[in-house]
N, C-alpha and C positions, 0 to 999 in steps of 0.2 A: 673722423679721425683727428685727434688734437695735434697741432703743428707748433703752437707756441703758448707759453704760459707767463703771466706776469705777476709778481709778488711785490707789493708796495705797502708801506707803512707811512701814516700821516698823522695828523693831530687827533684823529679818532681811533687810530689802531691800524691793524693790518688787515689787508683784502688781498685775494687772489682771484684772477681772471684767466680763463682757459679759451683760447682761440682756435677754432677748428680750420680745417683746410679751405672751407668756402666762406671764411670770414665771420662766422657766427661767435659771439662771445657769451661765455657763461661764467657768472660768478660762482665759486665753490665755497662752501663753508669750511672754515678751518677748524674752529673749536680748540679746546684745551687753553692752558694758561699763557699768559702774555699777548693775547690776540687783541684785547681791547684795553683801553686805559681812559681816565677821566680828563677831559680837556677843560680848558678855561681856568687852569691854576695859575700859580705864579710864573712870572716871565723875566725873572731876575738871572736867567741863564741856566744851562743844564749842569747837573753835577760831573765832576771829572769821569766818573765810571759809567755814565749814561750810554756813550756810544759804545763801548765794549758791550754792555748789557744788550744794546740793540743788535749787535753782531751776533750774539750768542743766540737770541731769539730768532733772528733770521735764518740762522743755520738749522735750527730745530724745525723751523717752518718749512724750509726748503726740503728737508727729509720727509716731513709730514705730507707735503704736497706730492712728492715723488711716489709715496706709498699709496695715496688715494688715486692718483692718476694711472699708476700701473696695474692697480686692482681693477679699475674701470676697463682699461685696455684688454686685460686678460679676460674679463668677463664678456666683452663685447666683440673683440677681434681674435681672441686666442693667442695673443702675443702680449708683450709687456712694454712699457714707456721706459725709454732712456731720456734723460733730461740733462742738457749741457747748460749749466748756468753761466750767465754773463752779469757782471756787476756794472748796473747802469749809473746808479748814484748811491755808492755805499754809504752806510750799511743798510739803507731803507728801501731801496729799489733794485730789483733783480728781474731779468728776463730769462727764460729758459727755452731752448730749442728742442723740440720732442720728435724722436724717432722711435719706430717700432722694431722689437727684437724678438727672438725666439723665447717662449716661456721658460722660466727657471725649473731645473729638473725637480726642485722640491715642491713644486706645485703638485705633483702627483705622488700620491701615497706609496712608501716603499723604494722610492727612487734615492733618497738621500738619508744617510744614517743620522739620527737626532744628536744633539750634544746634551748629555745627560748629567745633570748635577745631582749628586746623592747627598741628602742632608743627613748628618750623624749627630743627634742630640748629645750635647757635652763635649764633642770634638770639633765640629765644624762642617765642611763640605768637601766631597770628593769629586774631582773632575775627571775627564776622560784619560788624561796623561799627567795630572798634577793634583795638588790638594790645597785647600785653603783652611787650615786648622786653627784653632783659637790660640795655639801657642807660636804661631807664626809671626816673625817680626815684620814690620811695616814694609821695609825694603824688599823682602821676599815675596810678599803679598803683591806689591806693585809689579815686580818682575813676572810673577804668574799671570796677572791680568794682561800684561804686555805680550805674553807668549800666546794666551787666548786670542787676543786681537790679531796677531800675525796668522794664526791658523784658521781664523774665520774671516780673514780678509777685511776687517773693520778698522775703523780710526783708533790711534793710540789712546789709551785712557787718559783723561786729564784730572788733575787735582781740583776738587771742588769744595766748598765750605759747606758743612752740615752740622747745624747746631747740636751741640752735645757730644761731637766726636773730635778726636784730634785730627784725623785724616779721613778723607772719603774720595774713592775713585770708582769709576764704573766702565764696563766693556759691553760693546753691543753684540749680541749673539743672535744671528738671523734678525728678527724683528724684535726679540727680548733683549733684556739687559741683566747683566751680572754685576752686582756691586759689592764693595768690601769697605767697611768703616773701621777705623783703628781707635785705640784708646791708649792713654799713658798709664802705666802701672807704677806702683810705688817704688819699684826698684829703678825707674827711670826709662825702662823699655817701652817701646810702642808696638802693640801687637793687636791682632785682629780681635775686634769686639762684636762684629755683626756681619753675617752674610746674607744678601738680600738678592732675590731674583723676581723679575716680573716679565709678563709678556702680554701684548695687546690682544683684543679679540681678533678672530679671522684667521687668515694664513699666518703662520709663525715665522716665514722666512727660511733662509738657507744659511746655516743648518738650523732645523727647529729646536728650540730650547725646551728641554723636559726638566721637571723638578720632581725629584721622588723622595720618599721618607718611609722606611719600612715597607717597601713595595708598593706604596700608594703614589699615583700620579696626581700631585697636588694641584696643577694647573690644567690638567686634561680631563680628569674626572669631574662630574657635577659637584658644585660646592657642598650641596646636602649630602652627597654620597662620601665625599672626604671627611665631613664632620662625623657622620655615623661610623665610618670605618675607624676614625681614631677613637671614638668612644667605645667601639667593639674591641679595641686593644687595650682598654682599661684607662685612657687618658681622659682627664677633666678638659672639657672645652667651654670657655667662658665668652658669651656673646657681649661685644663692646660695639659703639657705634662705628661702622665701617670696617670692622675686622672681628676676627675670632682668634682668641689667645689661648694657647695650650701651655700653662705656666710650668707643668712638670718637664716639658721638653725644651722650654726657652723658644717656642716656635709662635709666630703671628702670622695669620692668614688674612691678606688684605682683600677686601671686597671690591667689586668693580663700582665705578661712578654710576648714578642712576641712568645715565643715557646708554650705557653699556650692559645693564644688568640683565638684559635679555639673553647674553651670552651664556649665563647660568654657571659660570665657572669663576674661581677665584683669580684676582689680577696678578697677584704676586704673594710671596711669602719671605719672612726674615727669620734668622736663626741667631740667637744668642746663648751664652753659657746659662743654663738654669739657674735661677736665684738660690743661693745658699749651697 
């Protein structure tokens, strides 16, 4: 049973060690972006934004460690890990105290209703009690994401820079993510230009995020079946590196990274207004 976890960053990058009740230490692989960086570079001081960036990376890594550890505890002990993080030397050193709790009801099929996002080509996305349509102004889109965060019990969406878009914010749904990007129109208004959703492999969290289009579960059906179903509906599907594009719908299906390819499903999908 793990009782303590240490997350630390140094000149070589980030590492994580889990300590069991009998004192045995195990280093767990983190993976993903921001974990390693090249050392031995210039030593004339860090840029002003560096510590903020370290804090953002540390936050995402703490979340990633929590998912890894709670999955392992569920598989081994039938319970889940709660981690209370303490800042030892922020933003690069954190220590977490681990306790075991009852498993999340969403671990068991049928116990928790999914959060279904329905993509409507040319219009946008329909949510359980709201919508994110392409004619929605930015302020209303951000309010909708904030309402989703409240209903799912997840952190408030934060404004992030995304090249090519005027604004970009995302909200966590279970272990998935629902994101909106906005663009500036010639009349000066800022409206939704893209709706994006993704979900990691494995258990989808509470509530599980489902993404549907024309009755097809884009992230639940095997990727090959999704492509064949779309072609069966008469849509052209273009294969590109790392993704499949359906130009007539404004849809892009994103494939998983090679290390997760065995999942056999798409990692995410984005919808924009069809060209022309």
